C-alpha positions as CSV (number, residue, x, y, z in Angstrom):
1,M,0.0,0.0,0.0
2,A,2.8,2.4,0.9
3,I,4.6,1.6,-2.4
4,L,1.3,2.4,-4.3
5,L,0.9,5.7,-2.5
6,L,4.6,6.7,-3.2
7,T,4.0,5.8,-6.9
8,M,0.9,7.9,-7.1
9,Q,2.6,10.8,-5.4
10,R,5.6,10.5,-7.8
11,E,3.2,10.5,-10.8
12,K,1.4,13.5,-9.4
13,R,4.6,15.5,-9.0
14,Y,5.7,14.5,-12.5
15,T,2.4,15.7,-14.0
16,I,2.7,19.0,-12.1
17,L,6.2,19.4,-13.4
18,K,5.0,19.0,-17.0
19,C,2.2,21.4,-16.5
20,I,4.5,24.0,-14.9
21,T,7.0,23.7,-17.7
22,A,4.2,24.0,-20.4
23,G,2.8,27.0,-18.4
24,I,6.2,28.8,-18.4
25,L,6.6,28.2,-22.1
26,I,3.1,29.8,-22.8
27,I,3.9,32.7,-20.5
28,H,7.2,33.2,-22.1
29,L,5.7,33.3,-25.6
30,G,3.1,35.7,-24.4
31,A,5.7,37.9,-22.7
32,R,7.7,38.1,-25.9
33,L,4.7,39.2,-27.9
34,V,3.9,41.9,-25.3
35,F,7.5,42.9,-24.7
36,P,9.3,42.5,-28.0
37,T,12.4,44.2,-26.8
38,P,14.9,41.6,-25.5
39,N,15.5,41.5,-21.7
40,I,17.3,39.3,-19.2
41,L,14.2,38.0,-17.5
42,I,12.4,36.8,-20.6
43,D,15.3,35.8,-22.9
44,L,18.1,34.7,-20.5
45,I,16.1,33.2,-17.6
46,G,12.6,32.4,-18.9
47,F,13.7,30.9,-22.2
48,N,16.4,28.6,-20.9
49,I,14.6,27.5,-17.8
50,V,12.1,25.7,-20.1
51,G,14.9,23.8,-21.7
52,L,16.3,22.8,-18.3
53,L,12.9,21.7,-17.0
54,S,12.5,19.7,-20.1
55,A,15.7,17.9,-19.2
56,V,14.3,17.2,-15.7
57,I,11.1,15.8,-17.3
58,A,13.1,13.5,-19.5
59,F,15.4,12.3,-16.6
60,N,12.3,11.5,-14.5
61,A,10.4,9.7,-17.3
62,P,8.3,6.7,-16.1
63,V,9.8,3.2,-16.2
64,I,7.9,2.4,-19.4
65,S,10.6,4.4,-21.3
66,D,13.9,3.0,-22.2
67,R,16.3,4.5,-19.7
68,I,19.0,5.1,-22.3
69,S,16.5,7.1,-24.3
70,A,15.3,9.1,-21.3
71,V,18.9,9.9,-20.1
72,T,20.2,10.8,-23.6
73,I,17.2,13.0,-24.4
74,G,17.6,14.6,-21.0
75,M,21.3,15.2,-21.5
76,A,20.5,16.7,-25.0
77,C,18.0,19.1,-23.5
78,S,20.3,20.2,-20.7
79,I,23.4,20.6,-22.8
80,W,21.5,22.6,-25.5
81,S,20.1,24.8,-22.8
82,M,23.6,25.4,-21.5
83,G,24.7,26.5,-25.0
84,S,21.7,28.7,-25.3
85,F,22.5,30.3,-21.9
86,F,26.1,31.0,-22.9
87,S,25.0,32.5,-26.2
88,T,22.3,34.6,-24.6
89,W,24.6,35.8,-21.8
90,N,26.9,37.3,-24.4
91,S,24.0,39.4,-25.8
92,F,23.5,41.1,-22.4
93,F,26.8,41.3,-20.6
94,E,30.2,42.6,-21.5
95,L,32.0,39.7,-19.7
96,N,31.6,37.4,-22.7
97,I,31.8,33.6,-22.5
98,P,33.9,32.2,-25.5
99,E,31.6,31.5,-28.4
100,S,33.2,28.1,-28.8
101,A,31.6,27.0,-25.5
102,S,28.0,27.4,-26.9
103,D,29.1,25.9,-30.2
104,I,30.4,22.8,-28.5
105,C,27.2,22.5,-26.5
106,Y,25.1,22.8,-29.6
107,S,27.3,20.3,-31.4
108,L,26.9,17.7,-28.7
109,F,23.1,18.1,-28.8
110,Y,22.9,16.3,-32.2
111,P,24.5,12.9,-31.4
112,L,22.7,12.8,-28.1
113,I,19.2,13.5,-29.6
114,F,20.0,11.1,-32.4
115,L,20.7,8.2,-30.0
116,G,17.8,9.1,-27.8
117,V,15.3,9.1,-30.6
118,V,16.7,5.9,-32.2
119,R,16.2,4.2,-28.8
120,S,12.6,5.5,-28.8
121,F,11.9,3.7,-32.0
122,T,11.0,0.4,-30.2
123,H,8.2,-0.4,-27.8
124,K,10.7,-2.8,-26.1
125,R,13.1,-2.0,-23.2
126,S,16.0,-2.8,-25.5
127,I,16.7,-2.6,-29.2
128,S,18.5,-5.3,-31.2
129,A,21.7,-4.7,-33.2
130,L,19.8,-5.1,-36.5
131,E,17.1,-2.6,-35.4
132,L,19.7,-0.1,-34.3
133,L,21.7,-0.5,-37.5
134,D,18.5,-0.2,-39.7
135,S,17.6,3.0,-37.9
136,V,21.1,4.5,-38.3
137,I,21.3,3.4,-42.0
138,I,17.9,5.0,-42.7
139,A,18.7,8.2,-40.9
140,V,22.2,8.6,-42.4
141,G,21.1,7.5,-45.8
142,F,18.3,9.9,-46.0
143,T,20.5,12.6,-44.6
144,S,22.9,12.3,-47.5
145,V,20.1,12.6,-50.0
146,L,18.3,15.4,-48.2
147,A,21.6,17.3,-47.7
148,A,22.4,17.0,-51.4
149,F,19.1,18.3,-52.6
150,L,18.5,20.9,-49.9
151,L,22.0,22.3,-49.3
152,K,23.4,22.2,-52.8
153,P,21.2,25.1,-54.1
154,A,22.2,27.1,-51.0
155,M,25.9,26.3,-50.9
156,I,28.1,29.2,-49.9
157,S,31.9,29.4,-49.6
158,F,32.9,28.6,-46.1
159,E,35.8,30.7,-44.7
160,G,37.6,30.8,-41.4
161,S,39.1,28.2,-39.1
162,A,38.5,24.5,-39.5
163,F,36.3,24.5,-36.4
164,S,34.1,27.4,-37.7
165,V,33.7,25.6,-41.1
166,F,32.8,22.4,-39.2
167,I,30.2,24.3,-37.2
168,S,28.8,26.0,-40.3
169,I,28.3,22.6,-41.9
170,L,27.2,20.8,-38.7
171,Y,24.1,22.8,-37.9
172,P,22.2,22.5,-41.3
173,V,23.3,18.9,-41.7
174,G,22.3,18.1,-38.2
175,D,18.9,19.6,-38.7
176,I,18.5,17.6,-41.9
177,V,19.4,14.5,-39.9
178,I,16.6,15.4,-37.5
179,L,14.1,15.8,-40.4
180,A,15.3,12.4,-41.7
181,M,14.6,10.9,-38.3
182,V,11.1,12.3,-38.4
183,L,10.6,10.5,-41.7
184,V,12.1,7.3,-40.3
185,Y,9.9,7.5,-37.2
186,V,6.8,8.0,-39.2
187,L,7.7,5.0,-41.4
188,L,8.4,2.7,-38.5
189,T,5.9,3.6,-35.9
190,P,2.0,3.6,-35.9
191,I,0.3,6.9,-35.0
192,S,0.0,7.3,-31.3
193,I,0.4,10.1,-28.6
194,R,4.1,9.2,-28.3
195,S,4.8,9.3,-32.0
196,L,2.9,12.5,-32.5
197,L,4.7,14.2,-29.6
198,L,8.2,12.9,-30.6
199,S,7.7,13.8,-34.3
200,G,6.3,17.2,-33.4
201,G,9.2,17.9,-31.1
202,L,11.8,17.0,-33.8
203,L,10.0,19.0,-36.4
204,S,9.6,22.1,-34.2
205,F,13.2,22.1,-33.2
206,A,14.6,21.4,-36.7
207,L,12.4,23.9,-38.6
208,S,13.1,26.6,-36.0
209,D,16.9,26.0,-36.4
210,L,16.7,26.0,-40.2
211,F,14.6,29.2,-40.1
212,F,17.3,30.7,-37.9
213,I,20.1,29.7,-40.3
214,W,18.2,31.0,-43.3
215,S,17.3,34.3,-41.7
216,S,20.9,34.7,-40.4
217,L,22.2,34.2,-43.9
218,N,19.8,36.8,-45.2
219,S,20.5,39.2,-42.3
220,T,16.9,39.2,-41.3
221,Y,17.2,37.4,-37.9
222,K,16.2,39.4,-34.9
223,F,17.3,38.2,-31.5
224,G,14.5,37.3,-29.1
225,S,11.9,36.8,-31.9
226,A,8.9,34.5,-31.3
227,S,10.2,31.9,-33.7
228,D,12.9,31.1,-31.2
229,N,10.3,29.4,-29.0
230,G,10.2,26.6,-31.6
231,W,13.5,25.3,-30.1
232,I,12.2,25.0,-26.5
233,L,8.8,23.8,-27.7
234,G,10.6,21.0,-29.5
235,L,12.6,20.1,-26.4
236,L,9.5,20.0,-24.2
237,L,7.5,17.8,-26.6
238,L,10.4,15.4,-26.9
239,S,10.7,15.1,-23.1
240,I,6.9,14.7,-22.6
241,S,6.8,12.0,-25.3
242,L,8.7,9.7,-23.0
243,S,5.7,9.6,-20.7
244,Y,3.8,7.5,-23.2
245,L,4.2,3.9,-24.3
246,S,5.8,3.4,-27.7
247,P,3.3,1.5,-29.9
248,E,4.1,-1.9,-31.3
249,S,3.8,-2.6,-35.0
250,K,3.9,-6.1,-36.4
251,F,5.0,-4.7,-39.7
252,S,7.8,-2.6,-38.3
253,D,10.6,-5.1,-39.0
254,K,9.6,-5.3,-42.7
255,I,9.2,-1.6,-43.0
256,S,12.5,-1.0,-41.3
257,S,14.3,-3.4,-43.6
258,Y,12.6,-1.9,-46.7
259,S,13.4,1.6,-45.7
260,A,17.0,0.8,-45.0
261,T,17.2,-0.7,-48.5
262,I,15.7,2.4,-50.0
263,A,18.1,4.6,-48.1
264,L,21.1,2.5,-49.2
265,I,20.0,2.6,-52.9
266,S,19.5,6.4,-52.7
267,S,22.9,6.9,-51.2
268,T,24.5,4.7,-53.8
269,C,22.8,6.6,-56.6
270,L,24.0,9.9,-55.0
271,L,27.6,8.6,-55.0
272,G,27.1,7.4,-58.6
273,V,26.1,11.0,-59.6
274,A,29.2,12.3,-57.8
275,A,31.4,9.9,-59.6
276,L,30.0,10.8,-63.0
277,K,30.1,14.6,-62.2
278,P,33.1,15.2,-59.9
279,G,32.8,18.3,-57.8
280,Y,29.1,18.6,-58.3
281,F,28.4,17.9,-54.6
282,P,30.7,19.1,-51.8
283,S,32.7,16.3,-50.0
284,F,30.9,16.7,-46.7
285,I,27.5,15.9,-48.4
286,L,29.0,12.6,-49.8
287,L,30.4,11.5,-46.4
288,P,27.0,10.2,-45.1
289,G,26.6,8.2,-48.3
290,F,29.9,6.4,-47.7
291,I,28.9,5.9,-44.1
292,T,25.6,4.4,-45.2
293,I,27.2,1.9,-47.5
294,A,29.8,0.9,-44.8
295,L,27.0,0.4,-42.2
296,A,25.0,-1.7,-44.8
297,F,28.0,-4.1,-45.0
298,I,28.1,-4.2,-41.2
299,R,24.4,-4.9,-41.1
300,M,24.8,-7.7,-43.6
301,S,27.4,-9.4,-41.4
302,F,25.1,-9.1,-38.4
303,A,22.1,-10.5,-40.4
304,L,24.2,-13.4,-41.6
305,T,25.3,-14.1,-38.0
306,E,21.8,-13.9,-36.7
307,A,20.6,-16.2,-39.5
308,N,23.2,-18.8,-38.8
309,T,22.4,-18.6,-35.1
310,A,18.7,-18.9,-35.8
311,G,19.4,-21.9,-38.0
312,T,21.5,-23.5,-35.3
313,E,18.8,-22.9,-32.7
314,R,16.2,-24.4,-35.0
315,I,18.4,-27.5,-35.5
316,L,19.0,-27.8,-31.7
317,A,15.3,-27.5,-31.0
318,R,14.7,-30.5,-33.2
319,T,17.8,-32.6,-32.3
320,D,18.7,-34.8,-29.4
321,E,21.9,-33.3,-28.0
322,L,23.6,-36.7,-27.1
323,T,23.1,-38.7,-30.3
324,G,22.4,-36.1,-32.9
325,L,19.2,-37.8,-33.9
326,S,15.8,-36.1,-34.0
327,N,14.2,-35.5,-30.6
328,R,10.8,-36.6,-29.4
329,R,9.2,-33.3,-30.4
330,N,10.4,-33.6,-34.0
331,F,9.5,-37.3,-34.1
332,L,5.9,-36.6,-33.2
333,M,5.8,-33.7,-35.8
334,Q,6.9,-36.1,-38.5
335,L,4.5,-38.8,-37.4
336,N,1.6,-36.4,-37.6
337,Q,2.5,-35.7,-41.2
338,L,2.4,-39.3,-42.3
339,K,-0.8,-41.2,-43.4
340,I,0.8,-44.6,-44.3
341,G,3.7,-46.7,-43.1
342,Y,4.8,-48.0,-39.7
343,I,6.0,-46.7,-36.4
344,F,8.7,-48.6,-34.5
345,L,9.3,-48.1,-30.7
346,L,12.7,-49.5,-29.6
347,D,13.7,-50.0,-26.0
348,L,17.1,-51.3,-25.1
349,D,17.4,-54.5,-23.0
350,G,20.1,-54.4,-20.3
351,F,21.0,-50.8,-20.7
352,K,20.2,-49.8,-17.1
353,K,22.6,-52.4,-15.7
354,I,25.5,-51.1,-17.8
355,N,24.7,-47.5,-17.0
356,D,24.6,-48.3,-13.2
357,T,27.8,-50.5,-13.3
358,L,30.1,-48.5,-15.7
359,G,28.7,-45.0,-15.1
360,H,26.7,-42.5,-17.1
361,E,29.6,-41.6,-19.3
362,A,29.8,-45.2,-20.5
363,G,26.0,-45.2,-20.9
364,D,26.2,-42.1,-23.1
365,Q,28.9,-43.7,-25.3
366,L,26.7,-46.8,-25.6
367,L,23.7,-44.8,-26.7
368,R,25.7,-42.9,-29.4
369,Q,27.0,-46.2,-30.8
370,V,23.6,-47.8,-30.7
371,A,22.1,-44.8,-32.6
372,N,24.8,-45.2,-35.3
373,R,24.1,-48.9,-35.7
374,F,20.3,-48.3,-35.9
375,T,20.8,-45.5,-38.5
376,R,22.9,-47.6,-40.8
377,V,20.1,-50.2,-41.5
378,L,17.2,-47.7,-42.1
379,P,15.7,-47.6,-45.6
380,A,15.6,-44.4,-47.6
381,G,13.1,-41.9,-46.3
382,A,12.9,-43.5,-42.8
383,Q,13.3,-41.2,-39.8
384,I,14.8,-42.2,-36.4
385,A,14.7,-40.3,-33.2
386,R,15.8,-40.7,-29.6
387,L,12.6,-40.3,-27.5
388,G,14.3,-40.2,-24.2
389,G,16.5,-42.4,-22.0
390,D,17.2,-45.7,-23.8
391,E,14.1,-45.5,-26.0
392,F,14.2,-44.8,-29.8
393,G,11.5,-44.3,-32.4
394,V,11.4,-45.0,-36.1
395,V,8.9,-44.0,-38.8
396,A,9.0,-45.5,-42.3
397,Q,6.6,-45.5,-45.2
398,I,6.9,-49.2,-46.0
399,E,4.7,-52.3,-46.3
400,L,4.1,-55.0,-43.6
401,K,6.7,-57.4,-45.0
402,E,9.3,-54.7,-45.1
403,A,8.4,-53.5,-41.6
404,N,9.1,-57.0,-40.3
405,E,12.4,-57.2,-42.2
406,L,13.4,-53.8,-40.8
407,A,12.6,-54.8,-37.3
408,Q,14.8,-57.9,-37.6
409,S,17.6,-55.8,-39.2
410,I,17.5,-53.4,-36.3
411,R,17.7,-56.3,-33.8
412,A,20.6,-57.8,-35.8
413,T,22.7,-54.6,-35.3
414,L,23.0,-55.5,-31.6
415,S,23.9,-59.1,-32.1
416,Y,27.6,-58.4,-31.5
417,P,29.3,-56.5,-28.6
418,I,29.8,-52.8,-28.4
419,S,33.1,-51.3,-27.2
420,V,32.6,-48.8,-24.3
421,G,36.0,-47.6,-23.2
422,S,38.0,-50.7,-22.4
423,E,34.9,-52.8,-21.9
424,Q,33.0,-55.0,-24.3
425,V,29.3,-54.9,-23.5
426,K,26.2,-56.3,-25.1
427,V,22.6,-55.1,-25.1
428,G,19.5,-56.2,-26.8
429,V,16.4,-54.4,-28.0
430,S,12.6,-54.9,-27.8
431,I,10.7,-53.6,-30.7
432,G,7.0,-52.7,-30.9
433,V,5.6,-52.0,-34.4
434,A,2.3,-50.5,-35.3
435,P,0.7,-49.2,-38.6
436,I,0.3,-45.5,-38.8
437,D,-3.3,-44.7,-38.2
438,L,-5.1,-43.9,-41.5
439,T,-7.1,-41.1,-39.7
440,G,-3.9,-39.3,-38.9
441,D,-4.3,-39.9,-35.1
442,A,-0.6,-40.0,-34.1
443,S,-1.4,-40.6,-30.5
444,E,-3.3,-43.8,-31.3
445,S,-0.4,-45.1,-33.5
446,L,2.0,-44.3,-30.8
447,R,-0.1,-46.1,-28.1
448,R,-0.4,-49.3,-30.2
449,A,3.4,-49.4,-30.9
450,D,4.0,-48.8,-27.2
451,L,1.7,-51.7,-26.2
452,A,3.4,-53.9,-28.7
453,M,6.9,-53.0,-27.5
454,Y,6.0,-53.8,-23.8
455,E,4.5,-57.1,-24.9
456,A,7.6,-57.9,-26.8
457,K,9.8,-57.1,-23.8
458,R,7.5,-59.1,-21.4
459,S,7.4,-62.1,-23.7
460,K,11.1,-61.7,-24.6
461,S,10.1,-62.2,-28.3
462,G,12.2,-59.3,-29.4
463,V,9.7,-58.0,-32.0
464,L,5.9,-57.7,-31.9
465,I,3.8,-56.1,-34.7
466,W,0.3,-54.8,-34.2
467,E,-1.6,-55.2,-37.4
468,L,-5.3,-54.3,-38.1
469,G,-6.4,-54.4,-34.5
470,R,-4.6,-57.6,-33.7
471,K,-1.1,-58.5,-32.5
472,I,0.8,-60.9,-34.8
């Protein structure tokens, strides 16, 4: 009861925090419209406190969220707010903070938000290597294409230090990455409150940033304009989205794979154009294309590894670990598929004594050698399985005469001793044979063979065949 009360109080405080942050954002926007002249209270404190509170919301997201996603989005919000604070501080005070400090904060925002959003793609608490690689391939691949078509017409000559050139390139490309992530998220996720909030947050932030870049290039940007609120609105929506469960789509794996393929083909075509027309695209636009292709090869190796692992697991699920024969489950599945033929149940005579006297290791060696001997005399198409302990099963689509001959052949394989370590041991086998039920009732066929096998063991006859309702 106490835990329930604490949980309810925590949820109430969390809801209040979201409402307070949203309220501050609305008040801040209203204050900017009423007082258009920049001032410290509105632009330095009010603006950045929304970003910091968004970080607190993300850090305290409910346990339904992936914790890596919550932490990275929270870090992205806080570090961007720090950069915004440094930049805004320089607009009001003579004691300037180095501009590189805010640039570094803004730069770190992009990889953090990218990781946080990719982790949000799944409704699960964890994301597989293939899901992660698909998401990265899609985002980076679409980034290369969008960057080529959106930035090429607006290319300018970058001047200055290597860091300033990097920053000039990073911001627009980073915003295009965010737009690509919106496209990826829409493709991979059904419509829900979480998907709407997350997509809306990414769009709000990226469009506000692109508008800032465009207006700055055209010398029309005004510090403290209402459009700046798109940044903190985006951060708030991203953080609040973590409060809601990510929807599950049964088609997401296919869509993810198809989208990754489209992104790879698009990047390859982009590089093909660059090869045919050298210098048409700047080198930094081509870099995501090369990364996409490299990631595609990595994904292919992961996929092959997973396929091999899945194949091995499927084999193990159908195979007896000791003998390498089919297991009981696979045997029953094969029996259910047959309409004609015979089922053989084989039970070793004298195995328990050897197992108890020489030990389990000797017993295991004996079972492996017996399995090999049985397998060698089976006709084409017959299937053998170890059903458990010292009991084996065989199914074969053969006639009555052939069934009797096969049973005798199986018994003959144990007519001479078996080497187990330094010992020579001998075991026999009791065999019950029954026709496969024409109605496809595997349990009835198995029951008849079982009765025949126990009768053969009791009477020491070695083989007993159940035929047409009578034992012969």
